[in-house]
FIFI-749757 format. One record per residue: x, y negated, z negated of N, C-alpha, C in turn; residue in three letters; residue number from 1. Coordinates in Angstrom, 3 decimals, always signed. Layout:
       npx       npy       npz      capx      capy      capz       cpx       cpy       cpz  residu  num
         X         Y         Z         X         Y         Z         X         Y         Z     ALA  NUM
...
END
This chain:
       npx       npy       npz      capx      capy      capz       cpx       cpy       cpz  residu  num
   +21.591   +32.048  -234.804   +21.021   +33.263  -234.629   +19.817   +33.031  -234.103     UNK    1
   +18.702   +33.919  -233.279   +17.494   +33.971  -233.542   +16.919   +34.258  -234.438     UNK    2
   +16.112   +34.221  -235.099   +14.634   +35.295  -235.751   +14.757   +35.951  -235.282     UNK    3
   +14.467   +37.281  -235.867   +13.500   +38.362  -236.116   +12.700   +38.527  -235.122     UNK    4
   +11.485   +37.153  -235.068   +10.395   +37.502  -234.227   +10.740   +36.353  -232.615     UNK    5
   +11.698   +35.844  -233.121   +11.428   +35.141  -231.321   +12.235   +35.944  -230.758     UNK    6
   +13.302   +36.836  -231.273   +14.143   +37.710  -230.533   +12.938   +38.991  -229.651     UNK    7
   +12.335   +38.904  -230.535   +11.005   +39.969  -230.110    +9.874   +39.216  -228.673     UNK    8
   +10.160   +37.461  -228.540    +9.127   +36.973  -227.742    +9.226   +37.571  -226.319     UNK    9
   +10.832   +37.642  -225.847   +11.117   +37.622  -224.023   +10.047   +39.122  -223.810     UNK   10
   +10.218   +40.419  -224.545    +9.447   +41.621  -224.189    +8.083   +41.385  -223.293     UNK   11
    +7.303   +40.537  -223.754    +6.194   +40.634  -222.866    +6.417   +39.806  -221.727     UNK   12
    +7.108   +38.456  -221.909    +7.366   +38.072  -220.820    +7.977   +39.325  -219.649     UNK   13
    +8.860   +40.123  -220.251    +9.583   +40.688  -219.348    +8.841   +41.914  -218.537     UNK   14
    +7.690   +42.493  -219.036    +6.825   +43.412  -218.918    +6.077   +42.824  -217.785     UNK   15
    +5.455   +41.685  -218.487    +4.264   +40.981  -216.846    +5.358   +40.849  -215.791     UNK   16
    +6.474   +39.623  -215.529    +7.077   +39.358  -214.564    +8.062   +40.521  -214.382     UNK   17
    +8.533   +41.636  -214.328    +8.658   +43.244  -214.381    +8.362   +43.685  -213.344     UNK   18
    +6.993   +44.028  -214.157    +5.666   +44.677  -213.581    +5.686   +44.229  -211.795     UNK   19
    +5.278   +42.651  -212.432    +4.236   +41.785  -211.161    +5.577   +41.620  -210.019     UNK   20
    +6.914   +41.452  -210.607    +7.681   +41.641  -209.384    +7.849   +43.054  -208.392     UNK   21
    +7.954   +43.936  -209.581    +8.402   +45.790  -209.004    +7.211   +46.069  -208.270     UNK   22
    +6.006   +45.708  -208.435    +4.890   +46.076  -207.573    +4.662   +44.810  -206.161     UNK   23
    +5.024   +43.894  -206.451    +5.462   +43.160  -205.509    +6.367   +43.565  -204.210     UNK   24
    +7.319   +44.061  -204.903    +8.767   +44.424  -203.981    +8.366   +45.869  -203.963     UNK   25
    +7.867   +46.813  -203.919    +7.270   +48.170  -203.490    +5.894   +47.968  -202.221     UNK   26
    +4.841   +46.500  -201.976    +4.570   +46.334  -201.458    +5.169   +45.928  -199.961     UNK   27
    +6.269   +45.558  -200.118    +6.874   +44.923  -199.109    +7.448   +45.875  -198.422     UNK   28
    +7.802   +47.219  -199.418    +8.117   +48.124  -198.909    +7.107   +49.416  -198.635     UNK   29
    +5.834   +49.198  -198.165    +4.723   +49.774  -198.447    +4.578   +51.199  -198.940     UNK   30
    +4.660   +50.475  -200.333    +4.127   +51.288  -200.857    +3.698   +50.984  -202.027     UNK   31
    +2.764   +51.558  -202.731    +2.024   +51.133  -204.496    +0.694   +50.252  -203.747     UNK   32
    -0.295   +49.949  -205.013    -1.746   +49.342  -204.489    -0.924   +48.239  -203.596     UNK   33
    -0.093   +47.598  -203.326    -0.111   +46.462  -202.869    +0.525   +46.524  -201.512     UNK   34
    +0.496   +47.860  -201.129    +1.495   +48.514  -199.628    +1.012   +47.387  -198.740     UNK   35
    +2.044   +46.593  -197.668    +1.685   +46.004  -196.634    +2.662   +47.065  -195.211     UNK   36
    +1.381   +47.392  -194.665    +1.213   +48.201  -193.299    +2.166   +47.837  -192.684     UNK   37
    +2.719   +46.842  -192.497    +4.136   +46.082  -192.147    +5.083   +46.279  -192.575     UNK   38
    +5.107   +46.321  -193.865    +6.673   +46.677  -193.721    +7.464   +45.336  -194.298     UNK   39
    +8.673   +45.880  -194.068    +9.580   +44.227  -194.453    +9.576   +43.523  -193.181     UNK   40
    +9.309   +44.491  -191.591    +9.235   +43.708  -190.749    +8.788   +43.016  -190.261     UNK   41
    +7.205   +43.071  -191.112    +6.118   +42.222  -191.139    +6.442   +41.282  -191.629     UNK   42
    +6.961   +41.243  -193.044    +7.097   +40.218  -193.576    +8.670   +38.676  -193.348     UNK   43
    +9.381   +39.859  -192.613   +10.253   +39.091  -191.922    +9.662   +38.628  -191.017     UNK   44
    +8.649   +38.484  -189.915    +8.188   +37.970  -188.852    +7.541   +36.489  -189.655     UNK   45
    +6.932   +37.488  -190.655    +6.189   +35.855  -191.486    +7.192   +34.795  -191.909     UNK   46
    +8.604   +35.471  -192.199    +9.239   +34.386  -192.894    +9.988   +33.652  -191.390     UNK   47
    +9.798   +34.517  -190.075   +10.451   +33.580  -189.077    +9.775   +32.668  -188.685     UNK   48
    +8.399   +33.047  -188.784    +6.786   +31.955  -188.285    +7.138   +30.749  -189.340     UNK   49
    +7.986   +30.669  -190.359    +7.793   +30.117  -191.215    +9.139   +28.705  -191.476     UNK   50
   +10.089   +29.269  -190.428   +11.180   +28.754  -189.747   +12.285   +28.638  -190.885     UNK   51
   +12.216   +30.012  -191.705   +13.376   +30.717  -192.047   +14.046   +31.255  -191.783     UNK   52
   +15.697   +30.687  -191.596   +16.407   +31.440  -190.996   +16.991   +32.682  -191.380     UNK   53
   +17.456   +33.837  -190.377   +18.019   +34.940  -190.064   +17.303   +35.958  -191.741     UNK   54
   +15.618   +35.867  -190.986   +14.739   +36.148  -191.443   +14.025   +37.533  -191.863     UNK   55
   +15.107   +38.541  -190.856   +15.385   +40.016  -191.429   +16.176   +40.045  -192.857     UNK   56
   +17.029   +39.525  -192.636   +18.252   +39.587  -193.991   +17.189   +38.729  -195.011     UNK   57
   +16.448   +37.768  -195.020   +16.046   +37.130  -195.681   +14.753   +38.080  -196.502     UNK   58
   +14.009   +38.842  -195.532   +12.576   +39.054  -196.042   +13.496   +40.895  -196.784     UNK   59
   +14.362   +41.488  -196.429   +15.144   +42.353  -197.439   +15.848   +41.640  -198.113     UNK   60
   +16.114   +40.627  -198.542   +16.888   +39.954  -199.940   +15.697   +39.940  -200.802     UNK   61
   +14.659   +39.244  -200.074   +13.343   +39.240  -201.340   +13.334   +40.395  -201.754     UNK   62
   +12.625   +41.520  -200.861   +11.711   +42.531  -201.194   +13.113   +43.510  -201.976     UNK   63
   +14.332   +43.327  -202.085   +15.299   +43.912  -202.754   +15.459   +43.225  -204.414     UNK   64
   +15.011   +41.859  -204.315   +14.987   +41.030  -205.463   +13.565   +41.538  -206.507     UNK   65
   +12.741   +41.654  -205.450   +11.620   +41.797  -205.931   +11.186   +43.121  -206.790     UNK   66
   +11.747   +44.245  -206.181   +11.483   +46.116  -206.291   +12.811   +46.113  -207.500     UNK   67
   +13.973   +46.163  -206.893   +15.391   +46.459  -207.710   +15.208   +45.129  -209.220     UNK   68
   +14.893   +44.130  -209.095   +15.183   +43.301  -210.120   +14.090   +43.192  -210.627     UNK   69
   +12.786   +43.596  -210.320   +11.617   +43.623  -211.335   +11.946   +44.914  -212.186     UNK   70
   +12.958   +45.810  -211.820   +13.189   +46.871  -212.073   +14.138   +46.880  -213.168     UNK   71
   +15.145   +45.941  -213.491   +16.214   +45.640  -213.865   +15.462   +44.330  -214.792     UNK   72
   +14.290   +43.456  -214.749   +14.262   +42.582  -215.910   +12.864   +43.813  -216.843     UNK   73
   +12.558   +44.654  -215.931   +11.403   +45.968  -217.099   +12.565   +46.670  -218.205     UNK   74
   +14.033   +47.044  -217.812   +14.689   +47.427  -218.330   +15.418   +46.134  -219.224     UNK   75
   +15.339   +45.295  -219.185   +16.199   +44.448  -219.691   +17.610   +44.215  -219.466     UNK   76
   +17.860   +44.237  -217.821   +19.595   +44.383  -217.569   +20.007   +43.325  -216.485     UNK   77
   +20.958   +42.377  -217.083   +21.117   +41.386  -216.249   +19.745   +40.150  -216.202     UNK   78
   +19.407   +40.291  -216.955   +17.661   +39.616  -216.920   +18.257   +38.285  -217.077     UNK   79
   +19.224   +37.172  -217.524   +19.330   +36.114  -217.166   +19.609   +36.009  -215.721     UNK   80
   +20.319   +36.498  -214.755   +20.839   +36.313  -213.593   +19.809   +36.922  -212.784     UNK   81
   +19.289   +37.920  -213.056   +17.895   +38.448  -212.187   +16.916   +37.453  -212.379     UNK   82
   +16.337   +36.978  -213.756   +15.202   +35.999  -213.864   +15.678   +35.062  -213.114     UNK   83
   +16.390   +34.112  -212.988   +17.031   +32.544  -212.170   +17.187   +33.288  -210.607     UNK   84
   +17.578   +34.132  -210.001   +16.979   +34.307  -208.864   +15.212   +34.248  -208.367     UNK   85
   +14.608   +35.383  -209.365   +13.117   +35.284  -208.973   +12.687   +34.312  -209.577     UNK   86
   +13.079   +32.742  -210.509   +12.644   +31.870  -210.384   +12.965   +30.794  -209.068     UNK   87
   +14.299   +31.363  -208.404   +14.319   +30.129  -207.176   +13.367   +30.922  -205.985     UNK   88
   +13.473   +32.151  -206.419   +12.381   +32.885  -205.283   +10.875   +32.506  -205.672     UNK   89
   +10.172   +32.464  -206.516    +8.889   +32.021  -206.369    +8.528   +30.331  -206.212     UNK   90
   +10.107   +29.864  -206.379   +10.116   +28.186  -206.405    +9.496   +27.782  -204.196     UNK   91
   +10.721   +28.547  -204.114   +10.810   +28.623  -202.020    +9.294   +29.029  -201.414     UNK   92
    +8.873   +29.941  -202.090    +7.472   +30.831  -202.146    +6.447   +29.727  -202.156     UNK   93
    +6.519   +28.804  -203.528    +5.257   +27.570  -203.538    +5.451   +26.944  -202.407     UNK   94
    +6.712   +26.038  -202.086    +7.020   +25.487  -201.245    +6.830   +25.473  -199.951     UNK   95
    +6.899   +27.093  -199.513    +6.351   +27.040  -198.313    +5.407   +27.556  -197.458     UNK   96
    +4.756   +28.334  -198.585    +3.715   +28.848  -198.431    +2.741   +28.594  -199.135     UNK   97
    +2.402   +28.673  -200.464    +1.698   +28.321  -201.190    +1.358   +26.523  -201.487     UNK   98
    +1.936   +25.832  -201.764    +1.374   +24.331  -202.217    +0.787   +24.077  -201.061     UNK   99
    +0.893   +24.059  -199.690    -0.417   +23.111  -199.421    -1.912   +23.702  -198.768     UNK  100
    -1.756   +25.019  -199.680    -3.395   +25.685  -200.286    -3.887   +25.159  -201.780     UNK  101
    -3.172   +24.530  -201.974    -3.921   +23.629  -203.210    -3.748   +24.838  -204.231     UNK  102
    -4.636   +24.559  -205.486    -3.852   +25.165  -206.536    -4.600   +26.384  -206.718     UNK  103
    -5.426   +26.359  -206.130    -6.161   +28.005  -206.667    -5.635   +29.155  -205.808     UNK  104
    -5.365   +29.951  -206.662    -4.800   +31.456  -206.760    -6.052   +32.186  -205.247     UNK  105
    -7.123   +31.972  -205.664    -7.965   +32.450  -204.579    -8.218   +31.986  -203.427     UNK  106
    -7.488   +30.794  -202.681    -7.586   +30.273  -201.771    -5.838   +30.300  -201.130     UNK  107
    -5.477   +30.996  -201.762    -4.120   +30.829  -201.504    -2.636   +29.921  -201.983     UNK  108
    -3.611   +29.752  -202.967    -2.685   +28.007  -203.386    -1.877   +28.657  -204.270     UNK  109
    -1.148   +27.367  -205.372    -0.078   +27.602  -205.695    +0.277   +28.439  -207.050     UNK  110
    -1.255   +28.480  -208.058    -0.973   +28.832  -209.349    -0.289   +30.242  -209.766     UNK  111
    -0.615   +30.942  -209.003    +0.529   +32.463  -209.167    +1.700   +32.095  -208.938     UNK  112
    +2.498   +31.644  -208.146    +3.730   +31.331  -208.010    +4.435   +30.482  -208.761     UNK  113
    +3.959   +29.714  -209.412    +4.275   +28.437  -210.408    +4.131   +29.544  -211.345     UNK  114
    +3.204   +29.784  -211.808    +3.528   +30.840  -213.179    +4.651   +31.859  -213.559     UNK  115
    +4.346   +32.137  -212.037    +5.787   +33.495  -212.245    +6.884   +32.741  -212.248     UNK  116
    +7.153   +31.463  -211.417    +8.336   +30.958  -211.408    +8.791   +30.909  -213.342     UNK  117
    +7.875   +29.787  -213.697    +7.903   +29.573  -214.949    +8.272   +30.245  -215.951     UNK  118
    +7.733   +31.494  -215.911    +7.604   +32.917  -216.554    +9.525   +33.340  -216.270     UNK  119
    +9.938   +33.267  -215.011   +10.983   +33.375  -214.621   +12.211   +32.770  -215.686     UNK  120
   +11.952   +31.202  -215.510   +12.385   +30.456  -216.167   +12.639   +30.922  -217.381     UNK  121
   +11.769   +31.123  -218.202   +12.066   +31.143  -219.977   +13.019   +32.268  -220.102     UNK  122
   +12.771   +33.344  -219.135   +13.348   +34.622  -219.261   +15.060   +34.097  -219.125     UNK  123
   +15.265   +33.173  -217.974   +16.821   +32.367  -218.034   +17.153   +32.321  -219.659     UNK  124
   +16.081   +31.423  -219.982   +16.338   +30.519  -221.403   +16.480   +31.452  -222.269     UNK  125
   +15.494   +32.562  -222.417   +15.375   +33.446  -223.395   +16.232   +34.410  -223.499     UNK  126
   +16.937   +35.114  -222.588   +17.698   +36.098  -222.743   +16.606   +37.170  -222.525     UNK  127
   +17.148   +39.101  -222.609   +16.067   +39.758  -222.643   +15.696   +39.939  -224.122     UNK  128
   +15.432   +39.692  -225.049   +15.265   +40.126  -226.150   +15.908   +41.239  -227.202     UNK  129
   +15.473   +41.677  -227.908   +16.040   +42.834  -228.903   +15.814   +43.791  -227.934     UNK  130
   +14.862   +44.409  -227.512   +14.554   +45.476  -226.797   +15.183   +45.423  -225.515     UNK  131
   +16.217   +45.632  -225.233   +16.792   +45.948  -223.758   +17.639   +47.292  -223.503     UNK  132
   +18.105   +46.877  -222.238   +18.932   +47.903  -221.955   +20.325   +47.609  -222.406     UNK  133
   +20.520   +46.200  -222.496   +21.996   +45.376  -222.279   +22.421   +45.598  -223.979     UNK  134
   +21.501   +45.490  -224.653   +21.482   +45.862  -226.347   +21.813   +47.044  -226.950     UNK  135
   +21.497   +48.307  -225.977   +21.230   +49.464  -226.521   +22.463   +49.873  -225.777     UNK  136
   +22.860   +49.650  -224.902   +24.827   +50.120  -224.181   +25.515   +48.857  -224.877     UNK  137
   +25.297   +47.524  -224.489   +26.574   +46.965  -224.634   +26.775   +46.338  -226.542     UNK  138
   +25.376   +46.434  -227.298   +25.110   +46.083  -228.624   +25.072   +44.497  -228.529     UNK  139
   +25.037   +43.804  -227.491   +24.537   +42.782  -227.381   +24.413   +42.379  -225.531     UNK  140
   +24.286   +41.137  -226.223   +23.438   +41.004  -224.213   +24.889   +40.914  -223.553     UNK  141
   +24.551   +41.156  -222.423   +25.930   +40.464  -221.109   +25.545   +39.451  -220.564     UNK  142
   +26.697   +38.863  -221.319   +27.008   +37.090  -220.869   +28.290   +36.962  -220.092     UNK  143
   +28.508   +37.774  -218.951   +29.691   +37.231  -218.593   +30.695   +36.004  -218.910     UNK  144
   +29.968   +34.878  -218.438   +30.054   +33.867  -218.024   +30.008   +32.711  -219.193     UNK  145
   +30.005   +33.388  -220.099   +29.734   +32.468  -221.380   +31.037   +32.439  -222.160     UNK  146
   +31.173   +30.841  -222.414   +32.564   +31.002  -223.292   +32.794   +31.731  -224.712     UNK  147
   +31.949   +32.044  -225.121   +31.858   +33.184  -226.165   +31.442   +32.229  -227.350     UNK  148
   +31.084   +30.625  -227.394   +30.971   +30.112  -228.392   +29.022   +29.855  -228.638     UNK  149
   +28.576   +30.390  -229.543   +27.344   +30.336  -229.456   +26.979   +32.143  -228.686     UNK  150
   +27.641   +33.017  -228.472   +27.426   +33.866  -227.836   +26.540   +34.788  -228.927     UNK  151
   +25.667   +35.686  -228.384   +24.421   +36.245  -229.233   +25.300   +37.405  -229.214     UNK  152
   +25.933   +37.920  -229.664   +26.976   +39.050  -230.036   +26.373   +40.333  -230.907     UNK  153
   +25.311   +40.386  -231.984   +24.785   +41.239  -232.928   +23.202   +41.344  -232.258     UNK  154
   +22.706   +42.466  -232.423   +21.781   +42.501  -232.645   +20.879   +42.152  -233.281     UNK  155
END
């Protein structure tokens, strides 16, 4: 059983990752401080230029993952699953877009996407923490694929 202190550790990570992903998803929808005037269609064009198959579907999938998934992470709902998808998303973004630009984010480099991938991976490993919708509604962390052994069923 995790200590009282470590059960609170994921909360700052959830706030950071969830906020960043939600704002980026909103931007792809043409809303918020990072609003893209081209919206999801413009993002799909970018993906197509990178050689991503089914670019329009991929663009919508990434946009919804970032927006809805970001909200889920903020709320503490399905955190391990959504964070795994986010880590994969940021890894693909790193490899397809940012890696050739070097390290510095100011040059379009990979430092930010790698940090988001690693923070998301940390949430996969830690789960939502104490303050989460999963624990409030279910009384425990939602883990349907768990065998029950070592399952965190206590708040």
